[in-house]
N, C-alpha and C positions, 0 to 999 in steps of 0.2 A: 641299140636300145632293146629291140625285141629279142635279140640273141641273149643279152644279159638277163632279161626277165625270164626267158625260158629256162636258162640254166638255174636261176634261183628257184623256179617252180620244181624243177627236177630235184634239186637239192632238198627242198622242203619235203617233197614226197619220199625221198630216200630216208631222210632223217626221221620222218614220221613212222615209216615202217620199222626201222631199227629200234626207235624208242618204244614203240608199242610192244615189240618182242621183249625188250629189256624189262619193261614194267611187268609183263605177265609172268616173268620168271620169279618175280619177288612176291607180290601179293595183289589182291584186288583193291583197286582204288575206291574209296568211299567218301561221301560227303562233299564232293567237289562239283561245282557247277561247270558245265561245258559251254554254256551260253554266256557271253561276256557283255555286260552292260552296266551302266550306273543306274541302279534301280532302287530307290529308297523305299523303306518300309513305312507304310501309312496304314492306319487302322481301317479295316473293312474295304480295302481297295482290291481291284482285280489283279490276280496273279498273272505273270507273263509266262509264255511258253518256255519251258526249260529252266525256269527260275526255281521251281521246286520239283526236280525230276524224279524224286523218290516218292512222291505222293501218288496213291492209287485210289481208284473209285471201285467200291464193292457193290455189286448188283445182286438182288434176289429175283428169281424167276417167279412171277405171279401171273396166273391166268394167261400163260402163253407169251408174256413179254417181260423183258428185264426192267426192273424198277430200282432206281438208285436207293441204297440203304445206308452205307457207311464209308468212311475213309480208312486208309491204312498206309503203311510205308514199306518200301522195298529194302530188304536187308542183305540179300545176296541174289544170285541169278535165278533162284526158283523159290524164294521164301518171302512172304509178306507178313508183317506184324500188324495186328489190329486189336481191337477190344473184343473180349470174349462174348459180350452181349450182342455183338454184331452178327454172330454166327450161331446163336442159341435162341431157342424159344421155350415156352413152357413145356413143350413136348420133347425137349432135348436138342441135340445138334441138328442143324438144318442139313439136309442131304447134300452131298457134294455136287450132284448134277443140277442143283438149283442155285448155285452160286457161280458167278463169273467175276473176274478181276480185270479192270482196264488200267493199263499204265500209259503214261504220256498224255493223259486226257486233261484238258483245261476247260472244256465246254461240253455240257451234257447234251446239247441239242445239235451241235455242229460236228460233222465228221472232220477228222484231221489225219494227215499223213503220219503224225507222230504217235498216234494211238496204237496200242497192241492189246489184244484180248486174249486172256488165258483162262483155262478151266482149272479145277482143283484135282489133285491126286490124293491129298491127305489134309486133314484138319486136326491140329494139335491144340486143344484147349487146356489151360492150366488145370492140373488135377484137383486143386482145391477151390475151383470156381463153382458157384451154384447160384441159381436164381433167387434163393432165399436170402442171399447176401451179395453185396456188390464187390466184395474183396476179391483180389487176384483176377481182376477183369482184364485178362490178356490172353491172346491166342496167336498161333502161328499157322499160316496157310501155305501148304506146299503146292506149287503149280505143276501141272502135268507137262508143260513145256518150258524150256528155259527162256528167260527174258533176253531179248536182244538189246544190249546196252548201246545207247546213242547219246547225242547231245541232249536229248529231251527225256531220256530215261536212264537213271543212275541210282545206285544204292546209297542210303544214308549210313552214317557211322553209328554203331551202338555205343552207348555211354560206358566207356572203360575207365573213367576217372573216379575220383572220390564220390561215393554215393550220399554223402552227408547233405541233407536237404538245406541246411543253414547256408551252404555255399551258394545256393541259387535264390534264396529269399531276397527280395528287393531287385532282382534282375528281370529283364524282359526277355521272354521267349517269343517265337513266332508260331502261330497256329494257322494251318491251311485247311480249307475244306469247302464243300458245296452246301453248307448248312442253310437253315432258314434265313431269309433276308428280313428287312423291316416290314414286309407285307405278309410275313409268316408263310411263305412258299419257298420251296427249295430253289436256291440260286443256281441258274444255269452256268454261270461263270465261276471258276475257281477263285476263292477269296483268300486274302491273307490279313492277319491282324496281329498287332503286338499285344501280348498278355503279360502282365506283371505277376510274379510269384509272391505270395504272402505267407506269413507264418501260420501254423495250424490254429493258434489261439484266436487270431483275427478272423479266420475263416469260420470257426465254430461260433464265435460271438455274433457273426452276421446272420446266422440262421441255425439256432441250436436244435430245432426240431429235425432238420435234415442232416447237417454236418455233425452235430453232436452225437448222433447214433450211427452214422455210416462212415465217417472219415477215420481212416486207420493210418498207421505209420508207413504203409506201403503206397500211400497216396499223398498228393499235395494239392494246394489250391492256387487259383489264379483268376485275375479279372482284368479286362482291358479298360479303355476309357469309356465314359458314359455311353451306354447303348451298344457297345461292341463287346461281344463275348462269343465263346463257342456255344453252338446251339444244336437243336435237332438236325441230324444229318452230318454233323461234324464228328460224331462218335467214331472212335477208332483211329481218327487222324492224329498226327503227331504234333507235339510242341518241340520246336527245334531251337538249339543254341549254336552259335558259331564260336568255335574255340580254335585258335591257331590257324585260321583259314579254312577249317573244315566244319561241316554241319553235322551235329549229333542230335539224335532223338533222345529226349529225356522223359517225355510224358506222352500218354495216350488219352484222348478225351474220353472221360468215363461217364459222369453224371452231373446234373445241375438241378437246383430246385425248380419246380414247375410254377407256371403263372396261373394262380388260382386253380380252377378245375378244368382248364383247357387242354391239359396234356402237352402243352408247349413250354419251351424253356423260358425262363425269365432272364432277359439279357442284362438286368441290373444286378443280378446275383453272381456270386462266385461260381466257378466250375471246378469240379474235382478231376484230377488227372491220375491215372495209374502211373506210378513211378517205375519206368523201365529199368532204371539202375538197380532197383531193389529186386528185380527178377532176372538179373544178368546171368546168374549161374544156371538158371533153368533154360534160358534162351540159347546159350552157347552150345547146349547139347544137340541142337537141331539145325545149326547154321554152319556155313562154310567158315572155318576159323581164319582163312586168308583175308577175310573182309574186316577182321577186328583191327582197330587202330589204337595202338598203344604208344605212349611217349617213349621213344628210344632214339638212338643216334641215326637210325636209318630213316631218311626223309622220303616222303612220298611225292615224287616229282612228276608232273605231267609235262613231258618235254614238248609235246605238240603245242600246248598252250604257251610255254615259255619261249618258244622260237619266235612268237609274235612280238616279243619285247625288243628284238634286235634287227638291225638292218645290215645284213651281210653284203649289201651292195655298196655301202659307203664306209663301213667301219674299218679301222686299222690302216687307213690311207693317210700318209704324212701330208702335211700342208706344204704348199709352196712357201718359200722362205719369206715370212712376214717380218718386215722391218719394225723394230721397236724404237721408242724415242731416244734410248741411249745408244742407238746404232747397232745393237745386237739383233740377231735373227731368231725366229721362232718356227720350229718345224714339227713340234709334237702337239697336235691339236687336242689330244685327250688329257693333257696335263692341266691340273687345277691346283689351287692353293686355298687353304683354310685361313680366313681372316676373321678378326674379332669384331669389326664394325664395318658398316657400309662405306665409311669414308676412307678406311685404311686399305685401299685397293692397290697395294704395291707389295712386291715380294719381300721387301725388308720387314714388313709388319706381319708376315704370315706365320702360322703355327706349324703347319704340316703340308704335305703334298697329298692330293687325292687324284684318282684316275677316273675319268668319265667312261662308263661302260655302256651307257645307252642315253637316250634323250632325257630320261627321268632319273637315272641312278648313277652314283659314283661310289667308289670304295676307298678306304684309307685305314690308318692305324687307329685303334680304339683309344689309345692314351691321349689322342688329340681332342677327344670329345668327352671329357670327364663330365659327370653329372653335377655340374656346378651352377646350372641355370643361366649361364652367360650365353647370349645368342652368337652363333657363328654363321658366316656367309661363305659361299664358294665363289672364288674368282677364277674365271675361265678365259681363255683366249690369248693371254699374254701375262707379263709380270706387272704391267700398269697400262695406262692408255697407249695403244699403239697408233702409229701414224697412218696405217692403211686400213685396219679393221678395229673396231672398238671392242673392249673387253666386255664380258658379261659377269655381273655380280648377282648371284642368285641366292634366294632364301631357301632354307631347309624346311621341308615339311615334317620329316621325322628321321631320327637316327636309330638304327637297329644295331645294337651291340651284340656281339656273339655271346650266347648265354653262359659260356664257360670262360669268358675273358678273366684273366687274373693279372692285376697290375703289378704284383710282386715278381712273378716268374715270366711275365709277358706271354703267357699261354693264350692262344686264340685271340691275339691282338688285332682284331679286325672289326670294322663297322661297315654297314651298308647305309648309304646316305640317299634318302628319297627327296628330291627337289620339290619345292612348292610349285614351281612352274618349269615346264620343259626347257632345256637348253636349246638355243637356236643353232642347230647343226647344219644349216644350209650354207653357213659361211665357212671359208676354208680354214680359219684358225680355231674353230671349235668343232670337233668331231669325236665320236667315241672310238675306243680301241676295240678290237674283236676279243671275245672270250670263247673258250671251247664249251658252248652251252649244252652239248649233248655228249654222251659217253664216247661215241665213235670219233669225235673231234679231239679227244684227249689222248695224250701220248706221254710216255715216261721219258722220251728223248728230249734233251734240251740242247739245241744248237742255234747258232746265229743269234745269240743273246746280246742285248744291250740294255743299259740302264740310263734313265733320264738324268741329265746333268747339264752343267754349263761348261762349255769348252772355251778356255781362254785362247786357244790356238786359232779357232775359227770365229770366236766372239759370237757364239750361238747357243741356244737352248736346244739340245737334241739328244740322241742316243750315243752312249759311249760303249764300245765293245767290252764284254766281260766274259769270263770263263768260270766254270764250276770249280770249286775248291773241295778238297777232301773234308767231308763233314766231320769225321772223327777227330781229325787234326784241329779243325775249327772249334769243336766242342772243348777240346783240351785247352786251347788258347784262352777262350772266354772263361773257363773254370779257373785258370791260373790268375786271371785278372779279377776274380771275385764276382763275376756276373752269374746270377741265377737265371738261366734261360730254360724254358720248357721246349724241348725239341720234338719228341714224339712223331718223328717223320713229317712234321708240318713245317719245319724250317730247314733251310739249307744255306750254304755259304757260296758266294761267287765273288770274284775279284777282277780288278782291271790288271792289265800288264803293268808291272812296277815302273817301267820307264815312262808310262803315260801319266803318272801321278801329277806332274806339274801342269799338264794340259787340262786336267779334269777337276772341276770344282763341284763338290757334293751339294745337292739340294737338301731340303729338310727331310725328316723321316717320312716315309711313304712314297718315295720316288719309285715309279713303276719299272719293273723288269719285263722287257718285251722280247718276243721271239718273232723273227721274220720268217714266214713260211709261205709256200705256194698254196693258194686257195683258188681252185678253178684254174683260170689262166692268168691270174694276177698274183702279185705278192702283197701280203697283208701282214700287219703286226698283230700278234695275239699276246694278251697279258698272261704272264706266267707267275707273277708274284710282285711284292713291293718290299723295298728296303726298310728296316725297322728303326734304325738309330740315327739317320742323317749322316752316314759315313760311307756312302756309296763309292767314293773315290779314295778311300783309305787304302794304303798299301802295306802297312805293318800287320794289321789284323784283318782277315777277310770279313767283309760286311755280311750281316745276317739278313736273310730274306724270308718272308712268309710265302709258303707254297700255295698258290691259288688253287691248284687242283684239289686240295683237301677241303676247300671251302665252297666249291662251285655249287654243290647241291644245296647247301645252306643258303647261299646267295639267291639261287633260283627259287627256292621255296618261299623266300620272303619278298621276292619281286612280284609285282602285280601289273597286269596290263591296264594302262590308264586310258579310259575312254571319255575323258571329260569333254574333249572337243567334239566327239561324235555321238554323245549321248542324246537319246530322244527326249523331247521336253516332257516334264513330269507335271501332271495336274495335281495340285495339293487338294486334299479333301476339305480342309476347313478355311485355309487362307489362300487367296489368290497370289500367285507368284509375284505379280507386279507390286503388291503391297508389302512384300517381305522386307524387313529392315536388317541392315547390318548394324553391328555395334557402333560403328562410327556415325551412321546417320541417326541412330537413336540418341547418341550423346549430344549431337548438334541440336536435335529437337528438344531434348530435355532442358538445355540451357536457355531456350527461347520461351519456356513455359513461365507464366506468372508465378512469383514466389520462389523461383529457382535461381535467383540472381547470384546466390552464394556459390553456385557451381563454378563460377569464374575463378574462385579461389584455388581450383585444382587444375594443374597443368598436365594434361594427358600426353603431352609430347615427351615429358621427361620422367614420368612416374614409372615405378615397377620394373626398372631395368637393373639387373644384377651387375656387380662389378667384380673384375678379377685383376689382381695385381701380382707381379712377380717380385720376390724378395730373395735375399741370400739363402734363406732356408727353404725356398721352393715357392710354388704357386699358392696364393691365398685367395679364396673365394669369399666375397663380402655380400651379406644381405644389408645393403646400405640404409634400409629403413628401420633397422632395429636399434634401439637405444636402451640406456640403463636409467630406470626411474629410481633416483637415490632419495634417501630420507635419513634424518638424524632424529632419534627419539628424545634424547636429553639435551638441554641447553648447554651442558658442559661437554657434550661429545664433540671432539675435534673433527672427526671424519664421519661421513655419511656411509650408509650401507645400501646395497641394492635391494629394493623392496619388490621390484618386478621388472620385467622387460617392458619397453614401450615401443610403439610403432608410429613412426613419422608418417603423417598422411598429407601434409602440405608444408609449405615453407614456415607457417606460423602455428601449426597444430600437430598434436600427437595423441594417440589413444593408449590408455592403460586399463587393466582390469579394474572394475569398480571395487573389487575386494582389496586391492593394494592401497587404496586411499584410507589408511587407518586414521583414527582420531588422535592418537598419542604421538604426534610428530611435531617437532619444532622447526624443521627446515626441510625443504624439498629442492631437488635439482635434477636436471636431465643431462645425461652425457650422450652425445651423438658421435657416430663414426667409429673408427678402429682405435680403441683405447687400451693401452697397456700401462698400468700404474707403475710398473718397474722401469718402463722406458717410454715416458710420455712424449718425448720428442722423436721417437722412432729412429734413433741414431745407432742403437746397438745392433739391430738386425737388418737395417736397410739404410738408405740415404736419409739424412735428416729432412723431415717434412712435416707439415701440419696434417695430422690424420684424424683429429677429433675436435670436439667443441663442447665446452661446458655452457649450458644454456639455463638461465634462470626462468622460472615459471611465473607468469603474471597471474593466471587464474587456473584453479582446479575446478572444473565444471562437472557437477553431478546431475544425473537425471532427476526430475522432480519425484518426490516420494510416491506419488500416485501414478507415475509413468509405468506402462506395462513391462518395459524392458529395463533391467538394472544391471546389464552385463559389463558395460564399459564406462569409463570416465574420460572426459576430454581435457587435455592440457593446452592452454593457450600460452604460447611462449612470449617471454618479455622482449627478446630480439629474434630476428628470423634465423632459421637454420642456414648455415653457410654451405650452400649447394655447390660452391666452387671446390670444396673438398671432395675428392672422388669417392670417399667412403660414406658420404651423406647424401641420401636421395629418398624421397617419399615413395611409398607403395601406392598403387592405384586402389581406389575404392569402387566396389561394384554397384554403381548407381543405376546401371542399365538393367531393366527388368529381365532381359534375356539371360543375364548371368545368374538370376535366381531361379529361372525355369529349369536349367540343366544343372544337375549335380555332378561335380567333378569325380573322376575315378582316381585321380592322383593329386596329392598336395605336397608342398614342401614346407617343412617345419624348421624353425630356427630356435636354438636354445643356447643358454649361457653356460660356458665352461671357463670360469675364472676370467671374466671380461673378454673371453674369446667366443664369438658367436659361431657355432657349428650348425650346419644345415644338412638335411638329408631328405630324400624323396620317400613319400609314404603312399600306400595304396589303401583306398577306402574299403571298409568291410561293413557288413550289416551288424546290427546290435546283438543278434543271437550268437553269431560267430565271435563277436567281441567279448561277450559275457563268458563264453566257453573258454576263450584264451585267458581271460582274467582269472577264472576259477582254477585253471591249471597252475597259476602262479599264486594261488591262495588269496585272491582278492575277490570278495563277494560284493558286487556292485549292482544296485537296482537302478534301472533306467527309467527316466521320466519321458516316455515317448521314444522316438527313433533318434537316439543321441548320436552325434557324429563320432566315428571311431575309425582309426587307421592303424596300419601296421607297416613295417619297413618294406619298401618295394624291392630292395636288393636282396637276393637270396643267398649269395655267396659272401660278399664283402660287407657285412653288416657293421654298423657303427654303434657302439654303446653310447646312448644319449638319452637322458631323461628329459621329458618336457618340463619347462619351468613356468611359473606364474607369469603370464604375459607373452609366452611364446606365440609368435604369429604363425598361422597356417595359410599359405598362399597357394593359389592355383594359377597356372600359366595359361594365358589367353592371347591369341593373335589380335592385336589392335594397332591401327596406324602403321601397318607394315612391319611391326616388331613383335617379338614375343615378350609380353609383359606379365608381371605378377600382380594379381588382384587379391586383396585381403579376403579370405574366405572364412576364417575363424580365428579364435584366440583361446589360449589356455587360461581359463578363469576359475580353475578348481582351487580347493584349499591348498595351501603352499606345500604341505607334506604329502598330499594325495598322490599316490603312484610315483613317489620320488625315487623309488628303487627299481622301477621298471625301465630297463635300459633299451629294450628292443621293441617296446610296444606290448599291447595296444596303447595307443595314445587317444585320450578323450579330450574334447574341446567343445567350446560353444561356437556356433556359426554367427556371422554378422548378417543380421536380417534387415529388411527394409525399414522397420521401425527404428532400429539403431541409427541408420543413415539419415532418416528424417530428423531425428533429434539432433544429431551432430550438425547437420546443415543449418538448422534453425539457431543453433548455439554459436555459430561462427560469425565473425565480422571482418570487414576489410581493414587492413593496416597499411600505413605508410612508413617506409623505412626511416624517414627523418623525424617522425613524430611518435615513435614508440615509447620514448621516455619523457617524463615531465621536464620542462625547461627550468633552469635555475635562475633566480633573480638576485642580483647583487644589491647590497645596501637595503635590504628589506627591513621594514619597521616591525620589530619583534614584539613590541608592546611591554607593558609592565605587569607585574604580579603583585597584587595587594593582599596581604595576609593579616588576619586579626592578631592582636597580642596573645602570647601564650601564657596560660595560667601556670606559673611555676613558683616554687618557694625558694627562699634564700638558700636553704639547705641543698636543694637540687642544683642551684647555680654554682654552689661552691664545689661541685664535683668536677668543674671545668676550670682550667687555667687560661683565662683570656689574655694573659700577658705573653704566652708562648704559642698558643694554638694557631693553626692556619698559616704559619710562616714557613716558607721553604727557602732554600738557599738561592733559588732563582730570583727572589725578591730582595734578599739581604746581602748577597755577595755577588761578585761577577761570574763565578763559576755556576754551571747548571747541572751539576752531577746528580742532584737529588730533587727533581721537580715535584715528586709526589711522595714525600716522606711518610705520609699517613697510610700508604697502601701496604698491605701484607698479603702474602701468598699462602693459601691454605694447603697443607699437606696432610695426607693420611697414610694408611698402609704401615702401621707400626710393626716392627721396630725400625723399619727403614725410613719411613716418612719421605718417600721419593715420588709420590703421586700427587700432583697439584691439580685440584679441580677448578678453583677460581680464586678471586681476590675478595678481601674485606677492607673496610676503612676504619682506621683507628680514630676514636672520638674522645678518648681520655687515656690516662696511663694504664687503666685497668679494663677498658671496654672497647669493643669494635662492633660495627654493624656490617651486614652483608646479606646476600641471598640465602634464604633457608635451604635452597637446593644444593648449596655447596656441601651440606652436611647430610649425606645420604643416611647414615646411621649415627644418631647423636650419642650412642653408647660407645662408639668407636673412638679411640684416641685420635686427636687432631693436633697438629703443630702449625703455628703461623710464623712465617719468616718475614721479619720487618727489616727495613734498611737497604732494600735492593737498589743498586746503582742504576742510573739511566744510561751510563756510558758502556757498561760491560754486558757481555752476553750472559745468558742464564747459567750455562755450565761453569763459567768462571766464578759467578757469584756463589754457587753452591760449593765449589772447590775452596774458595776463600773462607766461607763460613765454617766448613768442616775443619779446616786447618787453622782457623783463628789467625789468619795472616793479615793482621791489621795494617801493616805497612803497605802491602800490595793492594789491599782493598780500601785504603784510605780510612774508612770507618767500618767498624765491625758490624756485621748483620746480627740480628737477634732472633733466636729460635725459641719461641715461648709456647708452652703447652696450654691447651685450652682447658679451663676448669669447668665451665658450664655453658650450655647453649640453650637459649630461650627462644622458642618459635612463637610467632604471632598466633594467638588462639584461633584465628579464622584462616590460617594458612591451609591451602589445598594444593598438594603436590602435583596433581594431575593437570590442573588448569593454571597453575602459577599465581593464583590469587593470593594477595597478602604475603608475597614471597619475601619475607624479611625475618632475620634472626639477630638477636643480641648475643654477643659472645663475650663471656667474662674470662679473663686470662688468669692463669695460675699464679703469675707474678707480674708486677708492674713493669712496664717498659722503661728503659733508660732514655730519657728525652734530653740528656745533656749534649748529645751529638746531633748535628743537623740532618743526619740521614733517617732519624726516627722522631717524628713529631706528630701529634694528633691534629686532625682538622677541627675547625670550630663548628659547633652546632648553632644554627640561627635561632637561639631562644631569647635573645635580647630584643626588646621592642624596636629599637632603632635599626635593627638588621633584618627584621622579619620580611618586609616587602623588598622587592628588587625589580630591576629591569632585565628582561631576557638577554639583552645585549651583553650583559656581564657574565653570562653562563660560559663555562669552560669544562672540558672533559679531560681526564687522564687518558693518555694514549701513547702510541708509538708510531713511527713511520715504518710501513711494511718493508721498505727497501733497506732500512738501517737497524730496525728493532730498538732504537734508542727511545727511552721513556721521555715523554714531554707532556706539556699541557697545551691543548688546542682550544682556541676560542670557538664557540658554537656558531655564532653569526648566522649566515644564510644556510648553514647545514641543518638548521631547525626545521622540523616538519610538524605541522599542526596535528593534533591528536585525531581529528576526523579523517584526514588524508592517510595518516599512519594506520589507523584502524582498517580503512578500506583496502590498503595494500596487503597487509598481513592476512586479512580475512580471505582475500582472493586465493591465498596459498593454502587455505584449509588446514591451518595449524591448530594445535591444541590449546592455545592461549588467545585471549582477546585483549586488544589495546583499549584502555579506558580513557576517559576525558582527562584524568589527572596525570597520566603517564607523559613522559617527555621523550620525544623522538629526535634522533640525530642521524643524518646520513653520513656515511664514512667516506664517500667519494662523490665529488660534485660533477666532474666531467671526465671524459676519457683520458684527457691529458693531465688530470689533477692527481696529486699524490694521495694515496689511500692511507687514511689513519686507521691503525689497528687498535681495536678495543677488545678487552678481555672481559669475560663474565665477572661482574662484581666491581668493575672499574668505576671510580667515583665521578660524579658530576658536581660542580661547585660554582658558586658565584665569587667574584673578586670584589670585595667591598672594604671601605675604609672604616677602621675602628681604632680610636685613640691615636689618630694621626698616622696609622700604618695600614697598608693594604694587607688584608688577610683573606684566606679561602674558607668559605662557609659551605658545608655539605648541603646539597639540594637533592641528591639522588645517587643511585648506583645502577649499573647495567644489569638487566634481567635476561634479555635474549637478544640475539643479533644474528645477522646472516653469516653464512660461511664464506670467507673470502671478501673481496671488495665489491660491494653492490652499489650500483647507481640508482637503485629503486627501493630496496628494502632498508629502512633505517634501523639502527640499534634502538632498543626500547628501554628506558630507564624507569625505575620505581621512584616516585616522588616521595622523598623521606619527610618532607614538611607535613604530610598527612599522618605520619607515625611518630612525631616528636613526643607527643604526650605519652604514648605507649612506651617509648624508649626510656623516658625519664622515670616513669612509674616502676620500671623493672631494674633500674640501677640502684645500687646501695653503696654505703660508705663504711663497709665492715673493716676496711684496712686503715 
């Protein structure tokens, strides 16, 4: 044990020396902390030794002793950056011998072994700085002796990125210093505070007297939380931002408004910072350029630090043969599998293979971790539950995809996987493989290679020997097969011996290629790459491998030493750690609060989980909470159109933009799931399955007019969403207050592309940056406050996708052990606003607490078996008593009561023409092939029907009478055009409309008084039974009737055969009918005189199909014969068969006088 430990110490020392030399040959490391700890940033708390190793304390010599004056930052071995006013007085520059600089100091009173004191050799003040103005407040101090770099003393990085200030507005930087504390005395202990950067206009508006006259474009403003700010003594200190694991100095504390006449800073005011980035060109003239950190392919690796990530005492050691349940053995403890759910912990359900390289990290192919929002888990230890040691199924903290990964050419197809919790590597079946973490461990030689596979010969998971193949020959083979592969010396080919093919079974893509080498006195396996396509055992074409050596520095750069278990306790400044809430505990407490009972309507165990399905055309990622909010504007529209997207929030409710609930709608519907109108059964591109659901809406609930938030509307569903369909699942709502305190940096948007919901990840940006990007695309947008704005997160593989009305913006949050999506916002803009912006910026409204409060109060509990009203048979419908109609003998003579109202269903045994008074209205001259609705023949010359059937009364219309109930529509038209009376039994009659008379009070928008009297250009021929007028109830003995005699012209949806259906218990009283349609927020209102009929009584009941204009009549006896008397015609009806929404009929009894007045006997 001691011998092994000594060897490891020696190795560590050797590697440290070599890596230090290797680093010095390249450039000076900047912005890296050498002290490792979990140390959270809190406002105004003490800084820890080595946490800000680039901060310096500047002292002025006064009356024989040094007095603390300002802060500064180390930029190279002998240069300190500070504010010019720190080394300047009214008499000019302070003499060099009166200034000293202390580095590594965190306490002004206590001595420390970390502190170094340096004198000055030169002072370089910006040439345009002067005391008369505060501009160019920046200076460089050259030290007389070089700084000795240690863990507690390091240089910061100069800002080498874009100097646009809009990119840092809204972000928090960290300020460090010995400034005045709350008692207005210099703090002895170094302090740190988070400071938020604001835009210049906000800063100037806060104090125009100071900032309005002094703030320039080379400065920016910031302020921390209440009472926390840079103050006297902090001057010259830096504001730091962490970018890509390095710390950069962006600002120097310059000035802040004074508190009255005290000469002290006002901590409630903003502070101005000299923008270091604006002075970069001046600074680089005087500093060592080796310290400059630019974005390039050369990564700055601290190998000393990275060695702590690995345990070279245990890595790369194969396991003793672990027996699995299926009898096979397991010998590669670093082998892992990607699974799509916690329960699918078997190799049959895995996506890819990954390789464990430390307790916290694994690597694998990038194509297995597409940005689809679906959570993945890592299965370690075996292929399933083993008999001797249990598997480990671990959650993923983050997935770091190589920035140059290209899914088309497979370039840089690699990810680094950081686990949420460390793997337990003390068990024999889970251990990491070794990797050559330092340059001296790397070699171009590849010998003793083997690939992870399953051996049928030994019935085990282990390594199968492979040999390198000729790369050029391999490239040619794949090119001949049509594969586009990026090689660039990052890929190579290796193959098994052809005779071994039957013994070797390939694992999924990502199978590790390992090399057995001597390390110290033992043999260890080192990772050299991984197989890309799941063809490790192929013999015809050599398998392709990623060369790990080309990615080692990238991997090391992104790996971090995890100190969670060893971190010192942190004292929070405002909240005691014992009272800190998790989201889970806050959710439980919320449900227990009075008035929050409706929170039980939300299932946090199932919400917010994305879905992925595999189909013949590839993998499909589903946002299962997105639906289509459909609407039909006209009563004659057969199909509805998408008005906006909808977001399912529970089994019974969905949200849509308030803007999408227009007033001119006659029908609304919600489509949930994966819907393809060309393939609704999903049989063409996949196995036949139920993928979507058409859901009727019970209520469209709008916020009260005086409610402060009018962004969304709430849809209450008539039946619950079918959550057994894998494509239907609600999103989570952010009821927890913690979710509103922290603003997400990334969101996922879903938008509609021809009923296909496409999603992509976005990065949030500030509104100034947003406005600038919009201006570049010729959009001038004024913002009301800090409006949420985002751009596409992906830099290389961007997806053209415009946001649509109702597009949800979700943010991923860890809750209940899963990554879930919570609704963060919604596109509520005007429908055409930014519709041509394909790559962003994307503007949307956020879901606020006020929205959630209103939603919660508007919801109610539902029971599955009581969602629809029950139907009662043999209901007493009652009688309708009507007063006699004042008519003249002349008007009565317009009707033939000897022949009207008789159909062949009553007169003969056949039932070919049950509704001979119905005529179909056609327009679109000269073709007359567009039928809008039906009218009812009331005499040889006149018909009545909905005025809405005639959009333009000046347009020619034709009415087709004599339609058979036995033939389908296409046959009828064919017979009529060919005049094939034999085949058609009786000829149909196509008659031109001569005149249309609308009711004088007809309102097209609200459908009030929606009736028209149609005069024909010639009289119909009533000699045949297929064309007969219905009777008008103008005779005194016929006026009153019992509702039980009501019938409607209809057809059975399954046969399309015309027939007459008795109303019976399909009758819905007007009050109930009005209530139902009003809940749907349609453009018409059901009055007391309307007659309502439901088309489907029960789920197992036949649905009767009713067309707009179809007649309603009573069957009454006149002159010893039963006849049909017109009582109404259909005005509006639901689309499809509804168990809830009835068809609404206009009561023609209310209009008989008007009809008679407008009929004449000119013929």
